C-alpha positions in Angstrom: 77.1 -11.2 116.3 77.2 -8.0 118.5 73.5 -7.4 117.8 72.6 -11.0 118.4 74.2 -11.2 121.8 73.0 -7.8 123.1 69.5 -8.5 121.7 69.5 -11.7 123.8 70.3 -9.6 126.9 74.0 -10.4 127.2 76.6 -7.6 127.9 79.8 -7.6 125.9 83.4 -6.5 126.5 85.6 -7.2 123.5 89.1 -6.3 122.5 89.1 -4.5 119.2 91.7 -3.6 116.6 93.0 0.0 116.7 90.9 1.2 113.7 87.5 0.1 115.1 85.3 2.8 116.7 88.2 5.3 116.9 86.1 8.5 116.4 84.6 9.7 119.6 80.9 10.8 119.5 81.0 11.9 123.1 83.7 11.8 125.8 82.8 10.5 129.3 84.2 11.9 132.6 86.2 8.7 133.3 88.3 9.1 130.1 86.4 6.6 128.0 84.2 7.7 125.1 81.2 6.7 123.0 81.7 5.9 119.3 80.0 4.1 116.5 81.1 0.7 115.3 80.1 -0.5 111.8 78.7 -4.0 111.7 80.3 -6.2 109.0 77.9 -7.0 106.2 75.0 -5.2 107.7 75.6 -1.5 106.8 72.2 -1.2 105.2 70.3 -2.7 108.1 72.2 -0.6 110.7 73.0 2.8 109.3 75.7 4.4 111.3 76.5 1.1 113.1 76.0 0.6 116.7 76.9 2.8 119.6 79.7 1.4 121.8 81.7 2.6 124.8 85.5 2.6 124.1 88.0 1.9 126.9 91.6 2.5 126.0 94.7 1.8 128.1 98.4 1.4 127.5 100.3 -1.7 128.8 103.7 -0.8 130.3 104.1 2.3 128.1 103.8 0.2 124.9 100.8 -1.1 123.0 97.4 0.7 123.3 94.6 -1.8 124.1 91.1 -0.9 123.0 88.0 -2.5 124.5 84.5 -2.1 123.3 81.4 -2.6 125.5 77.7 -2.0 125.5 77.8 -0.9 129.1 77.5 2.9 128.9 77.2 4.0 132.5 80.7 5.1 133.5 79.7 5.4 137.1 78.6 1.8 137.4 
């Protein structure tokens, strides 16, 4: 689904489970990072998954929320 939407020109911002895209490939100056996300059922077609930007924040000192996006420019 990720590839279909981005391929059609849409930008995505999705909440993800804590284990998705958790290994940083590169840290960005704003505290976010780039990571790889595996696409379910398409590992052969997309080796290494897709590159996503991960935005994490904590709500009231409790749960960590993880958002994934295809928008990579931290300045914009």
